[in-house]
N, C-alpha and C positions, 0 to 999 in steps of 0.2 A: 220699734215694735212692728211686727207684721202680723196680719191675720190672714190665714190660708185654709183651704179646704183640708180637713182631717183625712188622714189615710189610716188604714187598719194598723200599721205599725206604730201609730201614735198611741194606740191604747195602752201599751205597757206603761207609758208615762201617765196617761190619763186615769187608769184604773185606780191608783192609790188616792188620787185627788177626789175623784168621784165617790169611791168607797167611803172615805173619811166623811165627806159631807153627808152621804146617805145614811151612814151608821149613827152620826150625831142625831139624826132624826128631828131636827129643829127648824128646817127650811123647806124640804121637798116632801111631797106626799108619795114617797117611794118606800118600799119595804126596806127597813134598815138592814135587813140581812140579805139583801140582793146579792146574788153570786156574780162572779166575774162574767160568765157567758151571758146571763140575763142582762146584766149591765151593758155589755157590748151591743146586744141587740137593741135595748132601750135608747142608748145614746148614739150609736154609730150607724145602725142599719134601718131602724124604723123611720127616722126623720128624713125629710126631703134633702137636707144638707146638714152637715156638722162641720164646724171650723174649730181651729186652735189659734190662740194668740201666742206668739213666741218672740223672745228677745234673746239674741246672741245663741240661738239654737236650743233655748230652754223654753218648754211649754209652760206658760203661766196662767192660762185660762182657756176655756172652751164654751161653745154654745152650739145649740142646734136650732133648726127651723123645721117645723112640721105643720101639715094642714091641721087646723084645728077641728073641723068637722068635714064629713064627706058631702057629696051632692051639692045642694044649693048653698051650703056654708063653706065650700072649698076655697073660696077667695079670701078667707081670713086664716092667718097662720098663728101659731103659738111658737114661743121660743123658751128655752131654758138656758141659764148662764151659770157658770161656776168659775171662780178665780181661786188659784192656789193660795193657801194661807200666806206664803211669803211675798205675794204680790198684791195683797189687799191694801187698799187706801192709796193706791197710785192712779186711779182713774180708768182702770182696765175694763170695768163693767160698762162704763160710759162709752168707751171706744167700741167694745163689742156690740153694745146696743145699737150705736149709730151704724156700724157696719152691717148688723143683722137687718136693719131697716132697708138699707140699700139692696142687700142681697134678696130680701123679701120682695121688694118692688120688681127686681130683675126676674124673679120667679113668677111674677104675675099676681102676687097677693096685693089686696086693696086695703087690708087693715091687719093689725097685729093685736091679739088679745092674750093677756096673761090670766089664766083661769083660776089661779089659786095662790095669791100672794098673801102670805101671813101677815096679819096686821102687827104681829110681834116683830116682824122683820122690818123694823122702821127705816133702816138705811135703804133697803131696796124700794119700799113704798116711796120714800122721799126722792130717790133718784128717778124712779119711773115718772113720778109726777113732774119732776123738773124737766124730764125729757118729753113732756107733752101727753102722757098717758093719764086718762081720767079713770077714777073709781066709778064703775057703772053700778056696782051693788056690793053688798057685804053679806057673807054667809055666816050666821052666828055660830059660835062654837063648832067650827068646821073641822078643827085639827086638834088631835090630842098630842100637844107639845110635851116632851119629857120632863121639862122643868116648870113650865107655867100652867099646866093643865089645859083645859080647852080654850083655844083662841079662835078668833074670827079670821076669815080669809076674804080677801077682796078679788073681784073680777075687774081687771083693768084693761083699757082698750085705747088704741090710737089709730086713726085713719092714716093711710100711707099715701093716698092720692087726693 
């Protein structure tokens, strides 16, 4: 498995993965009907960096790093991670999170904050906690989940230095 910076040509492979996750509407606070061009901007050009995880030339996952807030808060980053369905359960999210922390440090970030981790996404919450992220707070009924109704969202944080 290698994790490398994403290039524009990777988006042909990333688009169906991202589209399907966003269309499901059960983990990301992104418009489920986001179009390809807007998704490209959101995932590939707005972040400070975007990476792909690949094995034998096949892209199995991706993540981005972006500044969480501007000005006095610019030392804290935010990341988003997505693993292709066929690659789930193989530890790829852990690898990408570890990689993202190294990259975030190299970019000068002092902490990483996940702004909106759905409480219903128990696998992600458990993983982030195992990797040292603390739940700083919980926003009640923050997300209209398509199957569960309104669910809480956590703000999670980890110092990088």
